[in-house]
C-alpha positions in Angstrom: -11.5 -15.8 6.2 -10.9 -14.4 9.5 -13.2 -11.6 11.0 -10.6 -9.8 12.7 -8.3 -7.4 11.1 -4.6 -7.7 11.7 -2.8 -4.8 13.3 -1.4 -3.1 10.4 1.0 -0.8 12.4 2.3 -3.7 14.3 3.0 -5.5 11.1 4.8 -2.5 9.6 6.9 -2.4 13.0 7.6 -6.2 12.7 8.9 -5.5 9.1 11.2 -2.5 10.3 12.4 -4.1 13.4 16.1 -4.8 13.4 15.3 -8.5 14.3 13.6 -8.9 11.0 16.3 -10.2 8.8 17.7 -7.6 6.0 17.7 -10.4 3.5 14.0 -11.1 4.2 13.3 -7.4 3.6 15.2 -7.7 0.3 13.3 -10.6 -0.8 9.9 -8.7 -0.4 11.2 -5.6 -2.2 12.5 -7.8 -5.1 9.0 -9.6 -5.6 7.7 -8.3 -9.0 3.9 -9.1 -8.3 2.0 -10.0 -5.2 2.1 -13.7 -6.0 5.7 -13.8 -6.0 5.5 -12.8 -2.2 4.1 -16.3 -1.4 7.4 -18.1 -2.6 9.6 -16.2 -0.1 10.4 -17.0 3.5 10.1 -13.7 4.5 6.4 -13.7 3.8 6.0 -16.5 6.4 8.1 -14.6 8.9 5.7 -11.8 8.8 2.7 -13.7 9.5 4.1 -16.5 12.0 1.6 -19.3 12.8 -1.1 -18.1 10.3 -2.2 -19.5 6.9 -1.9 -16.4 4.9 -4.2 -15.6 2.0 -4.5 -13.0 -0.9 -5.0 -10.2 1.7 -1.7 -11.0 3.4 0.0 -11.1 0.0 -1.0 -7.7 -0.8 0.1 -6.4 2.5 3.6 -8.1 2.2 3.8 -6.8 -1.4 3.5 -3.2 -0.3 5.1 -3.1 3.0 8.5 -2.3 1.7 7.5 0.7 -0.3 6.5 3.3 2.4 7.2 4.4 5.8 4.6 4.8 8.6 3.4 7.9 10.5 0.3 8.3 12.6 -2.1 10.6 11.1 -0.4 10.8 7.7 -2.5 12.2 4.9 -4.2 9.8 2.8 -2.3 8.3 0.1 -4.6 9.7 -2.6 -3.9 13.3 -1.1 -0.2 12.6 -1.0 -0.4 11.7 -4.7 -2.1 15.0 -5.4 0.5 17.0 -3.4 3.1 15.2 -5.3 1.8 16.3 -8.8 1.3 12.7 -9.9 -0.9 12.9 -13.1 -4.6 11.9 -13.2 -3.8 9.2 -15.7 -1.5 7.3 -13.4 -4.0 7.3 -10.6 -6.9 6.3 -12.9 -4.5 3.7 -14.2 -4.4 2.0 -10.8 -8.2 2.3 -10.4 -9.0 0.9 -13.8 -6.5 -2.1 -13.6 -7.2 -5.5 -12.6 -5.2 -7.8 -10.2 -2.0 -8.0 -10.2 -1.4 -5.1 -12.5 -3.3 -2.6 -10.1 -1.0 -3.5 -7.0 2.0 -3.4 -9.2 1.1 0.2 -10.4 0.1 1.3 -6.9 3.4 -0.1 -5.6 5.3 2.0 -8.3 3.4 5.1 -7.4 4.3 4.6 -3.7 7.9 4.3 -4.4 8.0 7.2 -6.8 6.6 9.7 -4.3 8.4 8.1 -1.3 5.1 8.1 0.7 4.7 7.9 4.4 1.2 6.6 5.3 -0.7 5.9 8.4 -0.6 1.9 8.1 -3.8 1.7 10.3 -5.7 3.3 7.5 -3.6 2.3 4.5 -3.3 -1.3 5.6 -7.3 -1.3 5.8 -7.6 -0.2 2.2 -5.0 -2.8 1.1 -6.8 -5.5 3.1 -10.1 -4.9 1.5 -8.6 -3.8 -2.0 -11.4 -3.9 -4.4 -13.4 -1.4 -6.5 -14.6 0.6 -3.5 -11.0 0.9 -2.1 -10.0 2.2 -5.6 -12.7 4.6 -5.8 -11.7 6.0 -2.4 -8.3 6.5 -3.6 -9.3 8.4 -6.6 -11.8 10.4 -4.5 -9.0 11.4 -2.0 -6.8 12.3 -4.9 -9.3 14.6 -6.5 -10.5 16.3 -3.4 -7.0 17.1 -2.4 -6.2 18.3 -5.9 -9.2 20.5 -6.4 -9.9 21.7 -2.9 -11.6 25.1 -2.7 -8.7 26.6 -0.9 -6.0 25.9 -3.4 -8.2 26.4 -6.5 -8.5 24.5 -9.6 -5.0 25.5 -11.0 -3.6 22.4 -11.9 
């Protein structure tokens, strides 16, 4: 387990770079579960010279599903703005691996999210109950903020 965090923005840029093969991107998009990613050459192209673990699998599984923008709103806030139901957000938080990431990926694709990979990547890297709780908190804070009111 390495103590250093990867550069999540650089990873997204590597994935989006025109030198990264289109077929490799398609392999990652077609993966049904995070473990399926480990059986693709694209996964090892993303992390050259490294021995990837489950954290890398999570990143590679979610990388194709959203764009990067510095200082983008949190993913939870984006879910609230897109009027995603509470049940779908809570389904992600209450699910266990690998279903939690599959559900998260579906939400990402559904709302066509643009995230700040420096923050979102950290959440995915440390994906656990605390990260799920942060996602839910961001959702509810954005959904029921005092300025907007409790209208939904």
